[in-house]
matplotlib code that plots the C-alpha trace (Angstrom):
import matplotlib.pyplot as plt

x = [-50.2, -48.6, -50.1, -47.9, -48.3, -47.9, -46.8, -48.4, -45.4, -48.9, -50.9, -47.9, -50.3, -49.7, -52.4, -52.2, -53.4, -53.9, -51.2, -52.1, -48.5, -45.5, -46.1, -48.5, -51.8, -52.7, -54.9, -53.2, -54.4, -53.5, -57.1, -56.8, -56.5, -56.1, -53.0, -51.5, -47.4, -47.4, -45.1, -43.8, -43.2, -41.0, -42.8, -42.1, -41.4, -41.9, -38.5, -40.2, -37.6, -37.4, -37.1, -33.5, -32.9, -33.7, -32.3, -29.3, -29.7, -30.5, -27.4, -24.7, -22.8, -23.0, -26.4, -24.7, -22.2, -22.4, -24.4, -23.6, -25.6, -25.2, -26.7, -31.0, -30.7, -29.3, -30.2, -33.4, -31.9, -31.8, -34.1, -36.4, -33.9, -34.1, -38.3, -38.2, -36.3, -38.3, -41.6, -44.9, -43.5, -42.3, -46.5, -47.3, -47.4, -42.9, -41.9, -44.3, -43.4, -39.6, -40.2, -42.1, -39.4, -36.7, -38.8, -38.7, -35.9, -34.7, -36.8, -36.3, -32.3, -32.3, -30.9, -33.9, -31.0, -28.3, -30.5, -30.4, -34.5, -36.2, -36.2, -40.0, -40.9, -40.0, -39.4, -42.9, -44.5, -45.4, -44.8, -41.5, -42.4, -40.2, -37.1, -37.1, -35.1, -34.8, -34.0, -36.0, -39.1, -41.5, -44.4, -46.7, -48.3]
y = [12.4, 15.5, 19.1, 20.6, 23.3, 25.0, 27.9, 28.3, 29.8, 31.8, 33.7, 33.8, 31.4, 29.9, 27.1, 23.9, 20.4, 18.0, 14.9, 11.4, 9.9, 11.9, 12.6, 15.3, 13.9, 13.3, 16.1, 18.9, 22.2, 25.7, 26.8, 29.7, 30.1, 26.0, 25.9, 22.2, 23.2, 23.8, 24.3, 22.3, 25.4, 25.0, 25.7, 28.2, 25.9, 27.6, 25.9, 26.1, 26.9, 26.1, 28.6, 27.5, 27.3, 31.2, 31.9, 31.3, 32.6, 36.1, 35.3, 35.0, 38.2, 37.7, 38.9, 42.2, 42.4, 46.5, 47.5, 51.3, 52.6, 55.7, 55.9, 55.3, 53.2, 50.7, 50.1, 50.1, 47.6, 45.3, 45.6, 44.5, 41.4, 40.7, 40.9, 38.4, 36.3, 36.5, 35.7, 36.2, 37.0, 40.2, 41.4, 41.6, 45.8, 45.0, 46.5, 49.1, 50.4, 50.3, 52.3, 54.9, 55.2, 56.0, 58.5, 60.2, 59.5, 61.8, 63.9, 64.9, 65.4, 67.6, 64.6, 66.0, 68.6, 66.1, 63.8, 67.0, 67.1, 70.8, 72.0, 71.9, 69.2, 65.9, 65.3, 63.7, 67.4, 67.4, 68.8, 67.4, 67.4, 70.7, 70.1, 70.2, 72.5, 69.8, 66.6, 65.5, 67.5, 64.4, 66.9, 66.5, 69.9]
z = [-94.1, -94.1, -95.7, -98.7, -100.4, -103.4, -105.6, -109.2, -111.5, -114.1, -111.1, -108.2, -106.0, -103.0, -101.2, -99.4, -100.9, -97.3, -99.2, -98.7, -99.3, -100.1, -103.5, -105.5, -106.4, -109.4, -111.4, -108.6, -110.7, -109.1, -107.3, -108.7, -111.9, -112.9, -114.0, -114.0, -114.0, -110.1, -107.9, -104.0, -102.0, -99.2, -95.9, -92.6, -89.3, -85.6, -83.2, -79.6, -76.9, -73.1, -71.2, -70.0, -74.2, -74.1, -70.7, -72.1, -75.5, -74.3, -71.9, -74.9, -75.7, -79.5, -78.2, -77.4, -81.1, -82.5, -80.1, -78.9, -76.3, -77.5, -81.0, -80.4, -83.2, -82.8, -79.1, -80.9, -83.5, -80.2, -77.9, -81.7, -81.9, -77.8, -78.7, -81.2, -78.7, -75.6, -78.5, -77.3, -73.5, -75.7, -76.6, -80.7, -80.0, -79.4, -82.5, -82.3, -78.9, -79.8, -83.6, -81.2, -78.5, -81.1, -82.8, -79.6, -78.0, -81.8, -81.4, -78.1, -78.8, -82.1, -83.7, -86.1, -87.2, -87.8, -90.2, -92.8, -91.6, -90.6, -86.9, -86.7, -89.1, -88.8, -92.9, -93.8, -93.3, -89.7, -87.0, -85.0, -81.1, -79.1, -77.2, -74.4, -72.1, -69.3, -69.5, -66.2, -66.8, -69.0, -69.8, -66.6, -64.6]

ax = plt.figure().add_subplot(projection="3d")
ax.plot(x, y, z, "-o")
ax.set_aspect("equal")
plt.show()
């Protein structure tokens, strides 16, 4: 017995229904607003890859297409793409970590001025991080 997803054009609701057979059940209505003009939606599917298939996709030269190793934004896009390929192995906070690294890299390389932002302001009203005088100085005392 398949589970179908339905969309309600009246209230923009989305709901699921366990159905016997392949046709819509009689009396199908939106549980939110009661409208009977609902449409079957196409559900998302997940495709599991074997370890070998994941390794092959990571080794694909296309994985590096458009990568500019001198541009932090380009590296961040590539890292997010890598995180998608790694799936659960990358961890739930992978994209957040990439965004934080990009922000730190942009602030430490003086890209704020390049973007037209004032020094000492991150563009959102918060003070920007100070540039390190020595790139090897990690700020640890």
